C-alpha positions in Angstrom: 5.5 -19.9 -52.0 6.7 -22.6 -49.4 7.1 -21.3 -45.7 9.0 -24.4 -44.7 8.0 -26.7 -42.1 7.1 -24.5 -39.3 5.8 -21.5 -40.8 6.7 -18.0 -40.1 9.7 -17.3 -37.5 9.4 -13.6 -37.3 6.8 -13.3 -34.8 7.3 -12.2 -31.2 6.6 -14.7 -28.4 4.6 -13.2 -25.8 5.4 -14.2 -22.6 2.8 -15.4 -19.9 2.4 -12.4 -17.6 4.3 -12.8 -14.5 3.0 -11.3 -11.3 4.0 -12.3 -7.7 1.5 -10.4 -6.2 -1.4 -11.8 -8.5 -3.5 -14.1 -6.3 -3.6 -17.6 -7.4 -6.9 -18.4 -6.1 -10.3 -16.7 -5.8 -10.7 -14.7 -2.8 -13.8 -15.2 -0.7 -16.5 -12.5 -1.1 -16.5 -10.1 0.6 -12.7 -9.6 1.4 -11.5 -6.6 3.1 -7.7 -5.3 3.2 -6.9 -4.9 6.7 -4.1 -2.1 5.7 -6.1 0.3 3.3 -9.9 -0.9 4.0 -10.3 -1.5 0.2 -12.9 -4.4 -0.5 -12.6 -7.4 -2.8 -16.1 -7.9 -4.4 -17.3 -9.1 -7.5 -13.8 -9.9 -8.7 -11.8 -6.5 -8.1 -10.7 -4.2 -5.4 -12.9 -1.3 -4.7 -13.6 1.7 -2.3 -16.9 0.1 -0.8 -17.9 -0.2 3.0 -17.0 -3.5 4.0 -19.3 -5.8 5.2 -19.4 -7.2 9.0 -18.5 -10.6 7.8 -15.7 -9.6 5.8 -12.6 -12.0 5.3 -9.3 -10.0 6.3 -6.3 -10.1 4.5 -3.3 -7.6 3.0 -4.5 -6.7 -0.7 -1.7 -7.0 -3.3 -1.1 -3.0 -3.5 -0.3 -3.0 0.2 1.7 -6.0 0.1 4.0 -4.3 -2.8 4.2 -1.0 -0.5 5.4 -3.1 2.4 7.9 -4.8 0.4 9.0 -1.6 -1.2 8.5 -3.4 -4.6 7.3 -0.7 -6.9 5.5 -1.6 -10.1 7.4 0.8 -12.3 9.4 4.1 -11.9 8.9 7.6 -13.7 12.0 9.8 -14.2 11.3 13.4 -15.2 14.4 15.4 -15.8 15.7 18.3 -17.9 15.3 22.0 -18.3 11.4 22.1 -18.7 11.2 19.9 -15.7 13.2 22.4 -13.7 11.1 25.2 -14.8 7.8 23.7 -14.4 8.3 21.3 -11.3 5.6 22.3 -9.2 2.8 22.2 -11.8 4.1 18.7 -13.1 4.2 17.2 -9.6 0.6 18.7 -9.0 -0.8 17.2 -12.2 0.7 13.8 -11.1 -0.9 14.1 -7.4 -4.0 15.0 -9.0 -4.1 12.1 -11.2 -3.0 9.7 -8.5 -6.1 11.0 -6.6 -8.5 10.4 -9.5 -6.9 7.1 -9.9 -7.4 6.1 -6.2 -11.2 6.8 -6.5 -11.9 4.3 -9.2 -9.1 1.8 -8.4 -7.5 1.6 -5.0 -4.2 -0.3 -5.9 -3.0 2.4 -8.2 -1.3 5.1 -7.2 2.2 6.7 -7.2 5.2 6.7 -4.7 6.3 10.3 -5.4 9.9 10.9 -4.1 9.3 14.6 -4.0 12.8 15.0 -5.9 14.8 12.8 -3.8 16.7 10.2 -6.0 16.2 6.6 -5.0 18.2 3.7 -6.3 15.9 0.4 -7.2 16.6 -2.3 -4.8 
């Protein structure tokens, strides 16, 4: 069966990941975030005690928060949410705390029921 000159044409083309907050260069180790105190060591941000000679920068997560540029939004609504609002909010907060222990840059910006329009 002849597939033509260029093969299959039904594949999805994957874009390169574009993240303006991704560091384009390797950070010197150790580096500490001057805003939240996270330390960049062994190629990732973690909650460690900073070294005395650590370089200071603002980590990508703190820069994102400062710029008010969220990585995503979660909208929960409906009758079920209305009935179980407090329970769902507590589950989200607990998950946020667990994630912050392992990966400091992850977390949520809970608006506590306030509607915020993306800017």
